[in-house]
C-alpha positions as CSV (number, residue, x, y, z in Angstrom):
1,M,-27.3,141.7,-3.5
2,E,-30.3,143.9,-2.6
3,Y,-29.8,146.3,0.2
4,R,-32.6,147.5,2.4
5,R,-33.1,150.2,5.0
6,F,-32.7,149.0,8.5
7,G,-36.0,150.1,10.1
8,Q,-36.2,153.9,10.3
9,S,-32.4,154.2,10.7
10,G,-30.1,155.5,8.0
11,L,-28.3,152.1,7.9
12,K,-28.5,150.0,4.7
13,V,-28.2,146.2,5.2
14,P,-28.1,143.3,2.7
15,A,-31.3,141.4,2.3
16,L,-29.5,138.3,3.7
17,S,-27.1,138.1,6.7
18,L,-25.1,135.1,7.9
19,G,-26.1,133.7,11.3
20,T,-23.2,132.2,13.2
21,A,-24.9,130.0,15.7
22,T,-23.2,127.1,13.8
23,F,-19.7,128.5,14.7
24,G,-17.9,126.8,17.6
25,G,-20.3,124.0,18.6
26,S,-18.7,124.0,22.1
27,N,-21.6,122.5,24.0
28,E,-24.2,119.8,23.4
29,F,-27.0,122.1,22.3
30,F,-25.1,124.0,19.7
31,Q,-23.1,121.0,18.6
32,R,-26.4,119.8,17.0
33,W,-26.4,123.1,14.9
34,G,-22.8,122.9,13.7
35,A,-19.2,123.2,14.8
36,T,-17.6,125.5,12.2
37,D,-14.0,126.2,13.1
38,V,-12.1,129.4,12.3
39,A,-10.7,128.2,8.9
40,D,-14.1,127.2,7.6
41,A,-15.7,130.3,9.1
42,A,-13.2,132.5,7.2
43,R,-14.0,130.8,3.9
44,M,-17.7,131.3,4.5
45,V,-17.1,135.0,5.3
46,D,-15.2,135.4,2.1
47,L,-18.0,133.6,0.2
48,C,-20.5,136.0,1.7
49,L,-18.5,139.1,0.8
50,D,-18.1,137.8,-2.8
51,H,-22.0,137.8,-2.9
52,G,-22.4,141.2,-1.2
53,V,-23.4,139.8,2.2
54,N,-21.5,142.0,4.6
55,F,-23.7,141.4,7.7
56,F,-22.9,138.8,10.3
57,D,-25.1,137.9,13.3
58,T,-24.1,136.2,16.6
59,A,-24.9,136.3,20.3
60,D,-23.0,136.0,23.6
61,I,-24.7,132.7,24.5
62,Y,-24.0,130.9,21.2
63,S,-21.6,128.1,22.3
64,G,-20.9,130.1,25.5
65,G,-19.2,132.9,23.5
66,V,-17.2,130.7,21.2
67,S,-19.3,131.8,18.2
68,E,-18.2,135.4,18.8
69,E,-14.6,134.4,19.1
70,V,-14.6,132.4,15.9
71,L,-16.4,135.2,14.0
72,G,-13.9,137.7,15.4
73,Q,-11.0,135.7,14.1
74,A,-12.7,135.0,10.8
75,L,-13.2,138.7,10.2
76,K,-9.5,139.8,10.9
77,G,-8.5,142.3,8.3
78,K,-12.1,142.7,7.1
79,R,-13.8,144.5,10.0
80,E,-14.3,147.8,8.2
81,R,-16.1,146.1,5.4
82,V,-18.7,144.4,7.5
83,L,-21.5,144.9,9.9
84,I,-21.7,142.8,13.1
85,S,-24.8,142.2,15.3
86,T,-24.7,140.4,18.6
87,K,-27.0,140.0,21.6
88,A,-27.2,140.0,25.4
89,T,-29.7,139.4,28.2
90,F,-29.8,135.6,28.6
91,R,-27.7,134.0,31.3
92,N,-24.0,133.8,30.4
93,G,-22.4,132.9,33.8
94,E,-23.3,131.6,37.2
95,G,-23.5,134.8,39.2
96,P,-26.8,136.4,40.2
97,N,-26.1,139.4,37.9
98,E,-24.8,137.5,34.9
99,V,-28.2,137.6,33.3
100,G,-30.8,140.1,32.3
101,S,-30.8,143.6,30.9
102,S,-29.7,145.6,33.9
103,R,-27.1,148.3,33.5
104,H,-24.7,146.2,35.5
105,H,-25.0,143.2,33.2
106,L,-25.3,145.0,29.9
107,V,-22.2,147.1,30.3
108,R,-20.1,144.0,31.2
109,A,-21.8,141.8,28.6
110,C,-21.0,144.4,25.9
111,E,-17.4,144.7,26.9
112,A,-17.0,140.9,26.9
113,S,-18.5,140.7,23.4
114,L,-16.2,143.4,22.1
115,K,-13.2,141.5,23.5
116,R,-14.4,138.1,22.0
117,L,-15.2,139.8,18.6
118,E,-11.8,141.6,18.7
119,T,-13.4,144.9,17.7
120,D,-14.0,148.3,19.2
121,H,-17.7,148.6,18.3
122,I,-20.8,146.6,17.6
123,D,-23.0,147.8,14.8
124,V,-26.3,146.4,16.1
125,Y,-26.8,145.3,19.7
126,F,-29.9,143.3,20.4
127,M,-31.6,142.5,23.6
128,H,-32.1,138.8,23.2
129,G,-35.2,138.7,25.3
130,F,-37.4,141.0,27.5
131,D,-36.2,141.3,31.1
132,A,-39.3,142.0,33.2
133,S,-37.2,142.4,36.4
134,T,-35.4,145.4,35.1
135,P,-37.1,148.8,34.6
136,V,-37.3,149.5,30.8
137,D,-35.8,152.9,31.3
138,E,-32.7,151.4,33.0
139,T,-32.1,149.1,30.1
140,L,-32.6,151.9,27.5
141,R,-30.4,154.4,29.4
142,A,-27.6,151.8,29.6
143,L,-27.9,151.2,25.9
144,D,-28.0,154.9,25.1
145,D,-24.8,155.4,27.2
146,L,-23.1,152.6,25.2
147,I,-24.1,154.4,22.0
148,T,-22.7,157.7,23.3
149,A,-19.5,155.9,24.3
150,G,-19.1,154.6,20.7
151,K,-19.4,150.9,21.8
152,I,-22.5,150.2,19.8
153,S,-24.2,152.0,16.9
154,Y,-27.8,150.8,16.8
155,I,-30.0,148.8,19.1
156,G,-32.7,146.2,18.5
157,A,-35.0,143.9,20.4
158,S,-35.5,140.1,19.9
159,N,-38.2,137.8,21.0
160,F,-40.2,140.6,22.7
161,S,-44.0,140.5,22.9
162,G,-45.9,143.3,21.2
163,W,-46.5,145.2,24.5
164,H,-42.8,144.7,25.5
165,L,-41.7,146.4,22.3
166,M,-44.3,149.2,22.4
167,K,-43.5,150.0,26.0
168,S,-39.8,150.2,25.1
169,L,-40.5,152.5,22.2
170,A,-42.7,154.7,24.3
171,T,-40.1,154.9,27.0
172,S,-37.4,155.9,24.4
173,E,-39.7,158.7,23.2
174,K,-40.6,159.9,26.7
175,Y,-37.0,160.3,27.8
176,G,-35.3,161.0,24.5
177,L,-33.3,157.8,24.5
178,A,-32.1,155.7,21.6
179,R,-34.9,153.5,20.3
180,Y,-35.0,150.0,18.9
181,V,-34.6,150.2,15.1
182,A,-35.1,146.5,14.4
183,Y,-36.8,143.5,15.8
184,Q,-35.1,140.1,15.3
185,G,-37.9,137.5,15.4
186,Y,-38.9,134.0,14.3
187,Y,-40.9,134.0,11.1
188,S,-41.3,131.3,8.4
189,L,-43.8,129.6,6.2
190,I,-44.6,127.2,9.1
191,G,-44.4,129.9,11.8
192,R,-46.5,133.0,10.9
193,D,-47.5,134.1,14.4
194,Y,-45.3,137.2,13.8
195,E,-48.0,138.6,11.5
196,W,-50.7,138.8,14.1
197,E,-49.4,141.7,16.2
198,L,-45.7,142.3,15.8
199,M,-45.9,142.9,12.1
200,P,-48.5,145.7,12.3
201,L,-46.6,147.1,15.2
202,G,-43.4,147.2,13.3
203,L,-44.9,148.8,10.3
204,D,-46.7,151.4,12.4
205,Q,-43.6,152.3,14.4
206,G,-41.0,151.9,11.7
207,V,-39.2,148.9,13.3
208,G,-37.7,146.6,10.7
209,L,-37.8,142.9,10.9
210,M,-34.6,140.8,10.9
211,V,-35.9,137.2,10.5
212,W,-34.3,134.3,12.4
213,S,-34.8,130.6,11.6
214,P,-36.5,131.5,8.2
215,L,-36.6,127.8,7.3
216,G,-38.7,126.8,10.3
217,W,-35.9,125.4,12.5
218,G,-34.5,123.4,9.5
219,R,-37.8,121.9,8.5
220,L,-38.0,123.7,5.1
221,T,-34.7,122.6,3.6
222,G,-36.3,120.0,1.3
223,K,-35.1,117.1,3.4
224,I,-38.5,116.6,5.1
225,R,-41.3,115.4,2.8
226,R,-44.5,113.4,3.1
227,G,-44.0,109.7,3.2
228,Q,-40.2,110.0,3.2
229,E,-37.9,109.2,6.1
230,N,-35.8,112.1,7.2
231,K,-32.2,110.8,7.1
232,G,-30.2,114.0,7.0
233,G,-30.0,117.5,8.4
234,R,-30.3,119.1,11.8
235,I,-33.7,117.8,12.6
236,A,-32.6,114.2,11.9
237,S,-29.7,114.6,14.3
238,G,-31.8,115.8,17.2
239,G,-31.6,119.5,16.3
240,A,-35.4,120.1,16.8
241,V,-34.7,120.6,20.6
242,G,-35.7,124.1,21.6
243,G,-37.5,124.8,18.4
244,P,-41.0,125.9,17.8
245,P,-43.7,123.1,17.9
246,V,-45.3,122.3,14.6
247,S,-47.2,119.2,13.4
248,D,-45.8,116.9,10.8
249,E,-49.0,117.3,8.7
250,Y,-48.7,121.0,8.6
251,V,-45.0,120.8,7.5
252,Y,-46.0,118.3,4.8
253,D,-48.8,120.6,3.5
254,V,-46.4,123.5,3.2
255,V,-43.6,121.5,1.7
256,D,-46.0,120.1,-0.9
257,A,-46.8,123.6,-2.0
258,L,-43.1,124.6,-1.9
259,D,-42.2,121.6,-4.1
260,A,-44.8,122.6,-6.7
261,V,-43.5,126.2,-6.8
262,A,-39.9,125.1,-6.8
263,A,-40.6,122.9,-9.9
264,E,-42.1,125.9,-11.6
265,T,-39.3,128.3,-10.8
266,G,-36.4,125.9,-11.1
267,K,-35.3,126.9,-7.6
268,S,-34.9,124.7,-4.5
269,V,-37.4,124.4,-1.7
270,S,-35.3,126.5,0.7
271,Q,-34.8,129.2,-1.9
272,V,-38.5,129.5,-2.5
273,A,-39.2,129.6,1.3
274,L,-36.6,132.4,1.7
275,N,-37.9,134.3,-1.3
276,W,-41.4,134.2,0.1
277,L,-40.1,135.9,3.2
278,L,-38.3,138.6,1.2
279,Q,-41.7,139.6,-0.2
280,R,-43.4,140.1,3.3
281,P,-44.1,143.6,4.7
282,G,-41.4,145.1,6.9
283,V,-38.7,142.5,6.3
284,C,-35.4,144.2,6.0
285,N,-33.1,141.2,6.5
286,I,-33.1,137.4,6.8
287,V,-30.6,135.6,8.9
288,V,-29.5,132.5,7.1
289,G,-27.5,129.7,8.7
290,A,-25.2,127.2,7.1
291,R,-23.2,124.3,8.4
292,N,-21.0,124.3,5.3
293,E,-20.3,126.2,2.1
294,E,-22.7,124.2,0.1
295,Q,-25.6,125.1,2.3
296,L,-24.5,128.7,2.3
297,K,-24.4,128.8,-1.5
298,Q,-27.9,127.3,-1.6
299,N,-29.2,130.1,0.7
300,L,-27.5,132.8,-1.3
301,G,-29.5,131.7,-4.3
302,A,-32.7,133.1,-2.7
303,V,-32.1,136.6,-3.9
304,G,-32.0,138.2,-7.4
305,W,-35.5,137.0,-8.4
306,S,-39.0,137.1,-7.2
307,L,-42.0,134.7,-6.9
308,A,-45.0,135.5,-9.0
309,P,-48.1,136.9,-7.1
310,E,-50.1,133.7,-7.8
311,Q,-47.2,131.6,-6.4
312,I,-47.1,133.7,-3.2
313,E,-50.9,133.3,-2.9
314,R,-50.6,129.5,-3.1
315,L,-47.9,129.5,-0.4
316,D,-50.0,131.8,1.7
317,K,-53.0,129.5,1.5
318,A,-51.0,126.3,2.2
319,S,-49.4,127.9,5.3
320,H,-52.4,129.8,6.7
321,R,-53.5,129.0,10.2
322,E,-56.4,130.7,12.0
323,P,-55.0,133.2,14.5
324,V,-55.9,133.3,18.2
325,Y,-58.2,135.8,19.8
326,P,-58.4,138.8,19.4
327,Y,-56.7,138.5,16.0
328,W,-59.3,136.2,14.4
329,H,-62.0,138.7,15.4
330,Q,-60.1,141.7,14.2
331,K,-59.4,140.3,10.7
332,D,-63.2,140.5,10.0
333,F,-63.1,144.3,10.4
334,D,-61.3,144.7,7.1
335,E,-63.5,147.8,6.3
336,R,-61.2,149.8,8.5
337,N,-58.2,147.5,9.0
338,P,-56.9,146.3,5.6
339,K,-53.9,144.1,5.3
340,P,-51.2,144.2,6.5
341,T,-52.6,145.8,9.7
342,R,-54.6,142.7,10.3
343,W,-54.1,139.1,9.1
């Protein structure tokens, strides 16, 4: 397993981590993703550790906290060998303060996650979204205090806009507070919007990217192809709900290119799609999900080899989409803004 620096921190993380949104399946939304119980989760954890994957990602809203509970039980006796990231901000209760990134909510959310995970510290604590109703310095001061108290080690942001992230980094610098070392964001061969602004920002500010949904919400597993009925997988079972919009024709174009490269490399479609991401600037970790051990083994095969430059170029071309303004305008000023500062 390859290990990469986590942003500008001193932490080293494996190139792949296991996302545990499939653990629990305690409500209708997450049931579509999976319903892994403690016994199966423990076997998947062991399989990950056998392959050098010691990083596990969850969130307090995944199955209403059941994902954290299952992960905590699956990691019993192994806690000191692993890294855990979890998230807060989104609503996780009925009360008016059981949502957001206020000091009130974050302190309580962190304590609740620690209890469910059965641990005394969280290695990486992500803000799951930007809370425009809470002053940025209040959020960062609360997180800084949690770091001082030893409850969390590093902080990250997820699903922020570019200006949300930059304002937060500037606030950390202004007041001498802990800064976000990583950004957890959606990025895939059929979802390259991250490249327009967040990638240049991350590279400029030293914020590493931890990719979620690297297979385009389950569309790049090899089960969806042109002229072929999709009979299996999460999408076929209604799991596209809440996912990023993408046209069928776009998916088919990208999968056609993936099929060709997969045939050349002897790898699967999903392994090629994941390996492409591992070659992108600023990517320090990819969160892979799996409903079972077979899928997990398939994803673990994405490391230990690299696509050839001409194969990457073919995939780039098949997945390219013209960016929105001002990014389509900026990309023509390549005399002063070479890749990857503009795309």
